[in-house]
N, C-alpha and C positions, 0 to 999 in steps of 0.2 A: 443830435448826431445824425449823419446820413452815410450809408454805405452803398456805393455804386459798384455793381458786379458785372464783369464781362465773363459770361458763363461758357464752359467748354462743351460746345455741341458740334465741333467739326466744321464742315462746309455749310455754314448757315449763320444765323444771328439770333442771339438771345441775351438781352441785357436787362438788368433790373436795378432799381433803386429803392431803398427802404429807409424810412425816416421814423424817428421816435418823437412824437409831438404830444406833450402832456401825458407821457407814458402810453400813448396809443401808437400802434404801428401803421404807417401808411406805405403802400407798395405801388410802384410804377414800373411798367415794362415797355421796352422798345424792341419790337420784332420778336418772333417766337417760332423758329423753324430750323430744319437741318436737312441737307441732302445726304450727309454721311449715313445717318440712321435716325428715323423718326423716333425710335424708342429712347434715343439719347436725350431728346428734349423732354419726353415724358418723365424719364428718370430724374432729370434736373429739376423739373417742376415739383416732383415729390420731395426732393432733397431740400429745396429752398423754401417751399411753402408747405404748411400743413393743410390737410383737407378742409375745405370750406373757408379757408382764409380769404379775407377780402383783398382783391386787387383793385385799387382805386382808379387806375388808368392803364390802358394798353394802347400804344402808338404803333401803327403799322406803316412802314416806310413805302412799300409798294407791294404788288400782288404776284410775287414769285413764290414758288413752293418752299424754297429754303428760308423764307421769312415768315411764312404763315402756317405751315403744316402742323405746328404744335398747338394751334388755337383750339381745335375741337376738344382735346384733352384738357387744356387749360380751363375752358369754359365749364367743362364737366366737373373738374376737380376743385376749382376755386370759385369764388364769388366775385365775378368781374363787374365793377360798377359802370365803367365808361370805356368805350372803344372809339379811338380817333383814327380815321382812314383818309387818304386823299380823295377829294371829289374829282370825278372824271365825267366826260360827256358820254352820251349814249353811244356815239360813234366810237370813241376810245374803248368803251366797255365791250363792244362787239369785236373790235380788233384784238383785244386781250383774250377774249373767249376763243377766237379762232387760233391764236398762238398756242394756248394751252390745250386745245383739242388736238392740235398737231403733235404736241409733246405728250399727249395722252395723260394729261394732268387733270383728272376729273375733279379732284378736291378743290383746285383753284377755280375751275369753272363754276362749281357749286357756290363757292364763297362770293364770286362776282355776281352770280344770279341773285343771291340774297345773303348778305353777311349775317343776318339774323338766324339763318339756318344752323349756324354754329353755336348760337346761344342756348343756354340751359333753360328748359321750359319752366322750371320751378325757381329760377333766379332772375332778377331784374337787371338789365343792362341797357344803358342809354347809348345811342349811336350818334356820332358827330363826323361830318365831312369837312375837311379843310379845303377851302376854295383855292384854286391855283393862284400863284403869285403873278398875276397878270392883270392889266387894266381891261383886257377884252375877255369877257366871260360868255361870249356868244356860244350857244349850243349847250350851256350848262343845264343839267337835268338832275332833279332830286328824286330819281326813281327809287332810291333806297329809303325815301321818307325820313332822312336824317336831319338833324339840326346842323345848319351850315355855319361855319365859322371862317372869318377872313384870315388868310395867311398873315403871320406876324402878330397875331393876337396872343395875349398871355392867357392860357387856359387854366392857370393855377387855382383860380376861384372855383372852378368845377371840381378839381381834384381835392382841394383842401376845404371845401365848403362847410364841412362839419367841424373844422379845427381852427380856421383862421377867418373870423368875421371881418377883419380889417383888410380890404382889398387894396388899399393904398400902400400897404407894407406887407406883401405876401411872404409867407414862410419861404417859398422857393418859386422860381419862375420857370414856366414851360412855354417855349415859343416855337411853334411849328411853322414851317414854310413848305408849301406844296409847289414844286417846280415842274412845269410841263415841258416835255420834250417834243416841240413842234417839228423839229427836223426829222425825228423818227417817224412821226405820223405822216408827214408829207412824202417821205421816201416810200413808205408802204403804199400810200395812195398811188404814187407814180408806178410802183411795181405792179399793182393791181391793174392799172390801165394797160400796162404792157402785156399782162397775162390775159386780160379780158378787153380787147380793143373796142368791142362794141359799147363799152361803158365810158369811152374817152370823153364823151360830151357831158358827162355828169360832173357838176362842180358844186352844186348847192349841198349844204349839210343834210337836208332832208332826203335828197336823192341819194346821197352817199349812204345814209342810213338804210334806205329801202334796198339798195344793192348789197350792202353788208348783211342785212337780214336774210336775203336770199342765199348768200354764201353760207351763212350759219345753218339755214334750214336744209340746204343741200350739200352739207359739208363733205360727205363721203364721195360724192360725184366730182367735187372740185378740189379734193385733197392735194393731188399732185401739183396743181397750179398754185395752190396756196403755199405749199412748201417752197416752191420756186420763188414766189413773191417775197417771202420772209428771208430767204437767202440773199436776195438782192438788197435788202435793208442793211444786212451786215451787222455783226456784233449782237449784243443782247437787245431785245425789244421791250422797253418799258416806256409807257406813255408819260408816266409821272414818277416823281420820287419825293417823299416827304422827309425833310431834314428837321432835326429837333435840337434846340438849345435847352439845356437843363442847368440851372445854376442860380446864383444870387449875385447881383451886381454890387459886390462888396469885396474889394481886393484883400481885405484883412482876413477873410475866411479862406482857408487853405485846404488842400487835399494832399494826402500822401498815398503812395502806391504800395500795396502789399501783394504777396503771392504765396500760395502754398508751394514752397520750394522743395520740400522733402516728401516724396511719395510714400515713404515708410512711416514717418512719424507725424506728418501733417503740420510741421512747424511752420509758423506764420511769420514770414520775413518782410521787413521793410526793404523795398528794392532800391532805395536810395543809399542806405548805409549798411544793409544786410545784418542789422542787429535783430536777434530773435525777439519778437514781440515789441521791438522798439519803434520809436517815431523817427522820422527823417527830417533833417534840417533843410534838405533840397526839396521842398514841397512846391506845389503849383497852386495857382488861383483855382477857385472851386468849380468853375463851369465845365461843361462837357458839350461837345457838338457830335451828335449822333448823325452819321451821314447816310446810312443805308447803302444803296447802290448809286448814289448821286454821281453823275458824270461831271467831274470838276476840271476836266481837261480844256485847255485853250483859255484865252483871255476873256472871251465873252461870258463863258459859264462861270469862270472864277469871279469876274466882276459882278455877275448876278448874285452869286452867293455872298460875296464880300459886301455888296450894297445892302442886301437883305438883313445881314447881321451886323451892320455898321456900329450899332450901339452896344454890341456884346463881345467883340473880339478881345477887349482888354480883360475879360472875365473868363475866357476859355483856357482852361489848364489841361484839358484832355480832348483828343480828337480821335474818333473812330474813323480810320482811313477807309474810304468807300470801296465797295465791291470787292471785299476780301483781298485788297492790295493789288487789284488789277492795274497794269500800266496804262490802260486806255482810259481809266476814270481818275487818274492821279494828276495832281498839279504840284510842281516843285514849291509853290508858295506855301504849302503845308509845312515844309521843313523850316521855314523862317519864323514860325509861331512858337513861342516858348510854351511847350506843352508836351506831355507824354503822348505817344501814339500807340493805338491798339488796332491790331488787325485780326479778324476772325477768318480762319481758313482750315480746311481739313488736311490732315497730314498726307493723304494720298489722293487728293482731288485731281480730276482729269483736266482741270483748267490751268494747272501749274501756278496757282495762287499761293502766296503772294509773289509778285514779279520781283526778281532779283534787283532790277533797276530801281524799284521803289524803295527797297530796304537799304540799298547802297546810298541813295540820295539822302535818306533820313539820317543814317548813321554818320555819313561824312560830314554832315552839318550839326553833329553832336546832339541828335535827338535820342531820347530814351524810347525804345521801340519794344513792344511786347506782342508776340504772336500767340493767340489763343486757339488751341486746336481742340480735339476731342479728348485729349489727355487731362485727367483731373488736376494735375499739378500746374497746368498752364493757366488756370483761372487767375484773373487779375481783379483785385478789389481796391477801390479808392475810398479813403475814409476822410470825411469832412467833419470836423468837430466845431460846432458853432452854437 
């Protein structure tokens, strides 16, 4: 049996999967953070896991506060065996540091400087970086001294290594793809050239790194110009986003959606037929696509996503709609995929997520949509019995 949970942490992302393999429990997490309130994540960690419980894998989609600020407590409270993060270039690393310095987000800067600074000293964690889904890996740097894995690889052999010796028939599949946002990087470079015209002649990666290093070292002096440069990029600035498929390529294995529907009694309802503790005939295939904040808008980005997971679409019965239901990251193609849709968003977030146009498009095309907020009863659980 596997239970997949979309946990109520408000404006953030915290998703878990738990398996029972030969009476042993295996735990996997995708993202761990919240802008609504950091203590909400800590409370959920305590609620879902007992102290020193083993977390066999944590996947981080990208380096925004609302996706990682629960990690320090998670590493302290639990025993995390493996951490998977997107591999980025040195240039992208400095850009992200500059962005988070502007946002006064020292926690993210600390993580970017050294992810291992979050690790517990008395517990062992292995670090893996997922290479960008691109043929050109120029400028790739392993400054974190992590094990590098190619996008599209099945990493289940790492997660289940103590439970499933047969890699040809894994218990479950985990397929991460790290998508790079070259357009954001180029826009920021152009904006920097505009703000610092004397640097207009710089074009090589190494020279850009020297320039960015100087901005980082003299951040306070250049702060106003850097803020102006980021505003010219527009929208959110993420150089990478790691998407994850979790599932088994077997259409006979189904998942049903459950929700704590009663805040007083905690009754556990099947959302397909609303029977108390009952199972639902309107189930979905077992897989899930965790999207993080991936920008799926436009045909080019949709085709990139579609091509990467071309062997998995028939097994995806649940999709986490990207970026908390933002219209700018949405693609109407999501509505044509037979699957339940889950959106994580705070009830009173300042970004007006999820966008009404996203909700309307999904509902008009007869999709089952769940919005997970900070309210306990909004939690969604999907149960696969296999």
